[in-house]
SELO-12156 format. One record per residue (C-alpha): y, x, z; chain; residue number from 1. Coordinates in pm, 1 decimal, always signed. Layout:
Y; X; Z; A; NUM
...
REM end
This chain:
+3756.7; +15307.8; -1935.6; A; 1
+3988.8; +15291.2; -2248.2; A; 2
+4007.5; +15646.0; -2343.0; A; 3
+3996.8; +15692.7; -2677.9; A; 4
+3719.5; +15959.4; -2807.6; A; 5
+3888.8; +16244.9; -3011.4; A; 6
+3714.4; +16388.1; -3312.4; A; 7
+3580.6; +16714.5; -3182.8; A; 8
+3337.4; +16968.5; -3343.7; A; 9
+3084.2; +17165.4; -3108.3; A; 10
+2991.4; +17512.5; -3285.9; A; 11
+2816.3; +17780.0; -3177.7; A; 12
+3080.4; +17978.4; -3446.7; A; 13
+3339.3; +17964.4; -3143.3; A; 14
+3187.1; +18292.1; -2978.6; A; 15
+3044.8; +18421.6; -3265.2; A; 16
+3410.4; +18444.1; -3429.2; A; 17
+3592.8; +18598.8; -3149.1; A; 18
+3358.3; +18842.1; -3113.6; A; 19
+3352.4; +18927.6; -3514.3; A; 20
+3739.1; +19005.0; -3413.5; A; 21
+3631.1; +19234.3; -3185.5; A; 22
+3376.1; +19415.2; -3380.9; A; 23
+3653.7; +19459.2; -3682.4; A; 24
+3899.2; +19577.6; -3398.7; A; 25
+4081.8; +19301.0; -3300.7; A; 26
+4226.6; +19136.9; -2963.2; A; 27
+4111.1; +18835.3; -2873.1; A; 28
+4424.0; +18784.0; -2571.8; A; 29
+4595.8; +18636.0; -2832.9; A; 30
+4354.1; +18363.3; -2967.1; A; 31
+4226.8; +18267.3; -2675.1; A; 32
+4551.0; +18182.5; -2597.0; A; 33
+4710.2; +18011.3; -2864.9; A; 34
+4448.5; +17827.8; -2841.3; A; 35
+4408.3; +17799.8; -2489.7; A; 36
+4047.7; +17891.5; -2420.6; A; 37
+3905.4; +18032.9; -2140.9; A; 38
+3760.8; +18372.1; -2175.5; A; 39
+3423.9; +18268.8; -2037.1; A; 40
+3378.8; +18098.6; -2388.1; A; 41
+3300.5; +18452.0; -2525.3; A; 42
+2993.8; +18406.1; -2273.7; A; 43
+2945.8; +18056.5; -2374.9; A; 44
+2637.8; +17987.0; -2704.9; A; 45
+2802.8; +17677.3; -2764.6; A; 46
+3204.7; +17530.8; -2753.2; A; 47
+3362.6; +17212.2; -2835.2; A; 48
+3712.5; +17168.8; -2981.2; A; 49
+3896.5; +16899.7; -3163.7; A; 50
+3795.3; +16940.2; -3535.9; A; 51
+4137.5; +17041.8; -3687.8; A; 52
+4199.0; +17272.0; -3396.3; A; 53
+3837.7; +17396.7; -3468.1; A; 54
+3940.8; +17495.6; -3829.7; A; 55
+4283.0; +17609.4; -3764.0; A; 56
+4064.3; +17865.5; -3503.0; A; 57
+3806.3; +17988.1; -3722.4; A; 58
+4137.7; +18058.6; -4021.3; A; 59
+4301.2; +18260.6; -3737.0; A; 60
+4009.4; +18447.0; -3628.6; A; 61
+3944.9; +18563.6; -4010.5; A; 62
+4286.2; +18654.9; -4043.8; A; 63
+4286.1; +18865.7; -3663.3; A; 64
+3951.9; +19012.7; -3756.5; A; 65
+4114.2; +19091.9; -4158.0; A; 66
+3805.8; +18914.5; -4295.4; A; 67
+3878.5; +18647.5; -4522.3; A; 68
+3537.0; +18561.5; -4584.9; A; 69
+3464.3; +18492.9; -4250.1; A; 70
+3213.9; +18226.0; -4248.9; A; 71
+3031.9; +18391.1; -4499.1; A; 72
+2941.3; +18692.2; -4358.9; A; 73
+2846.1; +18519.5; -3980.5; A; 74
+2616.1; +18293.7; -4218.3; A; 75
+2449.8; +18604.8; -4365.8; A; 76
+2493.0; +18873.0; -4078.5; A; 77
+2410.3; +18667.0; -3731.0; A; 78
+2026.8; +18731.0; -3640.0; A; 79
+1698.2; +18516.7; -3655.7; A; 80
+1687.6; +18220.3; -3435.4; A; 81
+2127.5; +18175.1; -3349.0; A; 82
+2094.1; +17830.3; -3438.7; A; 83
+1765.8; +17767.6; -3162.8; A; 84
+1553.4; +17459.6; -3238.2; A; 85
+1758.4; +17373.2; -3521.0; A; 86
+1663.1; +17653.4; -3715.3; A; 87
+1347.4; +17725.1; -3555.3; A; 88
+1169.2; +17427.5; -3683.5; A; 89
+1302.2; +17444.1; -4015.7; A; 90
+1130.9; +17783.1; -4036.5; A; 91
+810.4; +17651.3; -3904.2; A; 92
+788.6; +17395.9; -4192.8; A; 93
+506.2; +17381.3; -4482.2; A; 94
+770.6; +17390.2; -4783.9; A; 95
+1107.0; +17392.8; -4854.0; A; 96
+1163.9; +17010.7; -4902.2; A; 97
+998.8; +16985.1; -4528.2; A; 98
+1240.0; +17235.4; -4413.5; A; 99
+1522.7; +17062.1; -4570.0; A; 100
+1431.4; +16727.0; -4423.9; A; 101
+1464.9; +16888.9; -4056.1; A; 102
+1829.5; +17020.3; -4132.3; A; 103
+1874.7; +16617.4; -4217.3; A; 104
+1688.0; +16500.0; -3927.4; A; 105
+1787.2; +16737.8; -3653.5; A; 106
+2147.8; +16767.9; -3773.4; A; 107
+2285.8; +16607.8; -3473.9; A; 108
+2169.9; +16868.5; -3236.3; A; 109
+2438.3; +17145.8; -3350.0; A; 110
+2720.9; +16828.7; -3364.8; A; 111
+2768.6; +16491.6; -3350.5; A; 112
+3045.6; +16447.8; -3630.7; A; 113
+2785.8; +16606.7; -3903.3; A; 114
+2620.3; +16448.5; -4158.0; A; 115
+2327.2; +16519.6; -4427.0; A; 116
+2117.3; +16385.5; -4689.2; A; 117
+1866.7; +16511.5; -4921.2; A; 118
+1904.9; +16332.7; -5243.0; A; 119
+1643.8; +16362.9; -5517.2; A; 120
+1858.7; +16356.4; -5911.4; A; 121
+1622.2; +16373.2; -6224.5; A; 122
+1430.7; +16740.4; -6174.6; A; 123
+1662.6; +16840.8; -5874.4; A; 124
+1750.7; +16780.0; -5506.0; A; 125
+2091.8; +16776.0; -5366.3; A; 126
+2122.0; +16871.2; -4994.6; A; 127
+2462.7; +16687.3; -4874.6; A; 128
+2676.3; +16706.3; -4575.4; A; 129
+2987.5; +16622.5; -4468.5; A; 130
+3196.6; +16481.0; -4213.7; A; 131
+3297.9; +16092.0; -4233.6; A; 132
+3704.4; +16043.3; -4276.9; A; 133
+3749.9; +16444.2; -4291.7; A; 134
+3755.5; +16553.2; -4665.9; A; 135
+3825.8; +16957.8; -4544.7; A; 136
+3479.9; +16907.5; -4332.2; A; 137
+3444.7; +17221.0; -4127.8; A; 138
+3709.8; +17383.2; -4302.3; A; 139
+3641.5; +17691.3; -4578.7; A; 140
+3445.5; +17898.5; -4315.6; A; 141
+3269.6; +17684.9; -4146.6; A; 142
+3189.5; +17505.5; -4473.3; A; 143
+3132.4; +17862.7; -4676.1; A; 144
+2874.6; +17919.5; -4350.9; A; 145
+2667.7; +17611.4; -4347.4; A; 146
+2600.6; +17673.0; -4743.6; A; 147
+2593.3; +18009.9; -4741.3; A; 148
+2318.4; +18055.7; -4395.5; A; 149
+2095.3; +17704.5; -4556.0; A; 150
+2036.5; +17989.1; -4904.9; A; 151
+2033.5; +18305.0; -4689.9; A; 152
+1726.3; +18080.7; -4440.9; A; 153
+1566.8; +17948.6; -4775.1; A; 154
+1576.0; +18267.0; -4925.6; A; 155
+1467.1; +18435.6; -4599.5; A; 156
+1185.0; +18178.1; -4528.0; A; 157
+1009.3; +18168.0; -4896.5; A; 158
+1044.7; +18479.7; -4981.5; A; 159
+1169.7; +18418.0; -5294.6; A; 160
+1542.9; +18496.6; -5424.6; A; 161
+1645.6; +18151.5; -5554.1; A; 162
+1942.1; +18044.0; -5725.3; A; 163
+2093.6; +17733.8; -5668.8; A; 164
+2239.4; +17514.0; -5990.6; A; 165
+2543.1; +17399.4; -5798.6; A; 166
+2738.6; +17475.0; -5489.8; A; 167
+2999.5; +17231.2; -5362.5; A; 168
+3231.0; +17286.3; -5079.1; A; 169
+3445.4; +17036.1; -4913.0; A; 170
+3803.4; +17247.5; -4904.4; A; 171
+4039.1; +17424.8; -5162.6; A; 172
+3918.9; +17687.8; -5375.3; A; 173
+4019.9; +18027.6; -5160.5; A; 174
+4185.0; +18257.0; -5358.4; A; 175
+3907.0; +18499.9; -5383.7; A; 176
+3537.9; +18355.1; -5458.3; A; 177
+3416.2; +18728.0; -5563.3; A; 178
+3156.7; +18741.7; -5279.2; A; 179
+3033.2; +18380.6; -5284.3; A; 180
+2973.5; +18418.4; -5665.8; A; 181
+2768.6; +18753.5; -5570.4; A; 182
+2571.7; +18576.9; -5316.8; A; 183
+2490.0; +18237.0; -5510.2; A; 184
+2456.8; +18384.7; -5853.2; A; 185
+2505.5; +18230.1; -6213.9; A; 186
+2578.6; +17924.1; -6031.4; A; 187
+2829.9; +17653.4; -6045.6; A; 188
+3094.6; +17638.1; -5772.2; A; 189
+3333.3; +17379.1; -5695.6; A; 190
+3575.0; +17314.0; -5471.2; A; 191
+3748.2; +17012.4; -5314.3; A; 192
+3436.5; +16872.9; -5328.3; A; 193
+3471.8; +16646.9; -4977.3; A; 194
+3164.5; +16779.7; -4880.2; A; 195
+2885.7; +17092.9; -4900.3; A; 196
+2600.1; +17037.1; -5125.5; A; 197
+2287.0; +17276.5; -5264.5; A; 198
+2145.2; +17149.2; -5523.4; A; 199
+1823.9; +17332.5; -5593.4; A; 200
+1496.4; +17296.6; -5908.2; A; 201
+1273.2; +16992.0; -5778.5; A; 202
+1026.3; +17283.5; -5833.7; A; 203
+1180.1; +17475.7; -5585.4; A; 204
+1140.1; +17266.1; -5255.3; A; 205
+773.5; +17258.2; -5318.3; A; 206
+781.7; +17668.9; -5257.5; A; 207
+571.7; +17748.4; -4956.1; A; 208
+758.9; +17888.8; -4659.9; A; 209
+589.5; +18256.8; -4525.5; A; 210
+733.5; +18112.5; -4172.2; A; 211
+517.7; +17796.0; -4177.9; A; 212
+317.0; +17785.0; -3889.5; A; 213
+204.6; +17443.0; -3796.2; A; 214
+137.6; +17461.6; -3423.0; A; 215
+441.6; +17595.5; -3304.9; A; 216
+599.4; +17301.4; -3542.7; A; 217
+454.3; +17065.9; -3382.2; A; 218
+598.0; +17191.7; -3050.5; A; 219
+951.2; +17270.2; -3207.0; A; 220
+944.0; +16904.1; -3321.2; A; 221
+858.6; +16711.3; -2990.8; A; 222
+1122.0; +16922.3; -2852.7; A; 223
+1356.7; +16812.7; -3067.7; A; 224
+1308.7; +16459.3; -3062.8; A; 225
+1336.0; +16477.0; -2653.9; A; 226
+1680.1; +16678.5; -2735.8; A; 227
+1833.4; +16361.4; -2947.3; A; 228
+1688.7; +16106.0; -2741.5; A; 229
+1814.2; +16277.1; -2460.4; A; 230
+2158.0; +16308.0; -2611.6; A; 231
+2193.5; +15914.5; -2741.5; A; 232
+2092.5; +15833.4; -2394.5; A; 233
+2339.8; +16019.7; -2193.7; A; 234
+2681.9; +15973.5; -2447.0; A; 235
+2722.6; +15607.0; -2283.1; A; 236
+2672.7; +15705.3; -1902.1; A; 237
+2824.8; +16025.9; -1864.2; A; 238
+3172.2; +15958.4; -1799.4; A; 239
+3103.6; +15697.0; -1565.7; A; 240
+2844.3; +15919.5; -1341.0; A; 241
+3057.1; +16178.4; -1376.0; A; 242
+3386.3; +15909.2; -1258.8; A; 243
+3162.0; +15806.2; -966.7; A; 244
+3081.7; +16113.2; -811.6; A; 245
+3439.7; +16179.5; -859.7; A; 246
+3559.3; +15842.8; -656.9; A; 247
+3261.0; +15981.1; -376.6; A; 248
+3433.4; +16328.4; -319.0; A; 249
+3785.4; +16233.2; -395.7; A; 250
+3891.5; +16349.2; -38.0; A; 251
+3802.6; +16722.0; -84.3; A; 252
+4079.6; +16804.5; -369.0; A; 253
+4067.2; +17171.7; -320.5; A; 254
+3699.7; +17175.3; -390.5; A; 255
+3656.6; +16843.8; -590.4; A; 256
+3503.4; +17043.2; -927.0; A; 257
+3251.9; +17242.2; -749.7; A; 258
+3153.6; +16953.2; -558.2; A; 259
+3109.1; +16707.1; -825.9; A; 260
+2940.3; +16947.9; -1083.2; A; 261
+2677.2; +17005.1; -760.9; A; 262
+2629.3; +16696.0; -714.8; A; 263
+2554.4; +16677.1; -1071.0; A; 264
+2325.1; +16977.3; -1076.3; A; 265
+2574.5; +17117.9; -1309.6; A; 266
+2739.2; +17499.3; -1340.8; A; 267
+3175.1; +17383.8; -1287.6; A; 268
+3188.0; +17560.4; -1673.1; A; 269
+2887.2; +17336.1; -1782.8; A; 270
+3063.8; +16989.0; -1647.2; A; 271
+3428.1; +17076.2; -1779.8; A; 272
+3211.3; +17214.1; -2140.2; A; 273
+3023.9; +16843.3; -2141.2; A; 274
+3304.6; +16665.8; -2080.4; A; 275
+3497.0; +16817.5; -2306.8; A; 276
+3176.3; +16700.0; -2600.8; A; 277
+3296.7; +16348.3; -2471.9; A; 278
+3620.4; +16333.4; -2552.4; A; 279
+3754.3; +16401.4; -2231.6; A; 280
+3818.6; +16669.8; -1905.0; A; 281
+3772.4; +16658.5; -1544.8; A; 282
+4126.8; +16646.9; -1489.1; A; 283
+4162.0; +16338.8; -1722.0; A; 284
+3854.4; +16160.5; -1500.8; A; 285
+4049.8; +16239.5; -1176.1; A; 286
+4372.8; +16052.8; -1278.5; A; 287
+4180.9; +15756.1; -1408.6; A; 288
+3995.7; +15733.3; -1072.1; A; 289
+4285.6; +15787.4; -883.4; A; 290
+4486.6; +15536.3; -1038.4; A; 291
+4220.3; +15270.2; -1060.5; A; 292
+4132.1; +15308.3; -653.1; A; 293
+4536.6; +15324.5; -597.8; A; 294
+4633.5; +15010.9; -751.5; A; 295
+4306.5; +14852.3; -597.1; A; 296
+4359.4; +14927.7; -300.8; A; 297
+4761.0; +14916.3; -231.8; A; 298
+4801.1; +14562.8; -84.4; A; 299
+4633.5; +14672.9; +221.1; A; 300
+4663.5; +15033.2; +278.1; A; 301
+4943.8; +15250.1; +371.4; A; 302
+5133.2; +15550.8; +112.7; A; 303
+4983.0; +15773.0; +380.7; A; 304
+4583.7; +15581.1; +397.0; A; 305
+4609.3; +15648.7; +30.4; A; 306
+4784.5; +15928.1; -52.3; A; 307
+4445.6; +16065.6; +185.5; A; 308
+4161.7; +15870.8; +38.4; A; 309
+4285.5; +15993.2; -327.5; A; 310
+4284.1; +16377.3; -214.7; A; 311
+4658.0; +16420.7; -194.9; A; 312
+4799.8; +16719.8; +20.5; A; 313
+5107.4; +16565.3; +60.5; A; 314
+5231.5; +16227.3; +46.6; A; 315
+5526.8; +16306.1; -198.4; A; 316
+5279.0; +16388.2; -482.4; A; 317
+5104.3; +16056.3; -424.2; A; 318
+5416.9; +15877.5; -438.7; A; 319
+5492.1; +16044.3; -806.8; A; 320
+5171.8; +15994.2; -895.2; A; 321
+5229.6; +15596.5; -848.7; A; 322
+5552.3; +15582.8; -1001.4; A; 323
+5384.7; +15714.4; -1304.3; A; 324
+5102.5; +15481.2; -1321.0; A; 325
+5308.6; +15196.5; -1239.9; A; 326
+5705.5; +15268.4; -1262.8; A; 327
+5726.6; +15158.4; -898.1; A; 328
+5702.7; +15240.1; -554.2; A; 329
+5383.0; +15142.8; -341.9; A; 330
+5604.3; +14837.5; -173.4; A; 331
+5759.3; +14659.1; -482.7; A; 332
+5404.0; +14739.8; -635.4; A; 333
+5328.2; +14499.4; -349.7; A; 334
+5555.3; +14241.0; -358.8; A; 335
+5501.6; +14243.0; -662.7; A; 336
+5118.3; +14146.6; -711.6; A; 337
+5096.2; +14009.3; -367.7; A; 338
REM end
């Protein structure tokens, strides 16, 4: 459809960060306004934002909550199971190596942009996570969340107070790293590494997990595979499907969003969120469909007919839109294109 996909990040931390601001006695109205977020984001488990904006958002939440270690605190305080099937499948694995393998395998359930790899380095294993072409990764608070959450879960699942050999962060070194030093222990901390990495001794990866549940693991693995397959199959066709439903309902301009959402079996809010995840928006698709139909029908329909079929309540609104698309009037366009 000719629309460039902007790099975006889907995260479960948007709501969590806003709630942290509220818990700290701060207000979220300015954050919602500045980052153009609807109040409904407070009830959405996941939200998608342009990646640079996401980094700015977490930094702004940290400032509003007066919490310079916001990402770290979210990682160590969020309830068990907050990350859903991604977290639960890792918890149900027999040992840390199998849990780390599921982190790599199912990471796309958290975000399409994140990459991960588990590598053996002599007598150690390195669990790496990065975003291609984004040396800052998720920014300070997002990076802190990922690394601290991995270690927290490893400790809770095994019952062993693990201390990694080395921890690397994609972002530059912050002014205060005392909380990280206390949490990770006698560990080499690296910053500005372009990726987030946890390095642990190889024998620790064989540690059994107290949360191992083979029956549940089989169910969760199957569910995770289906979720990933569904997301993979849906991506190329979703925008085209939504555009087709818009085309069928254009004359109902006052109720277009709820009608299209209903036709797709979604709520309007979920439809809008899914479009954002695919790098588009409902308004952008409506504009594209209107332009496409206008240009294909201009030769044989009157201005009034075109305005009605494209869902414009006033002829003048359609005329302005047509000039914006083509730089000409409908009559001039007909003359040029026969």
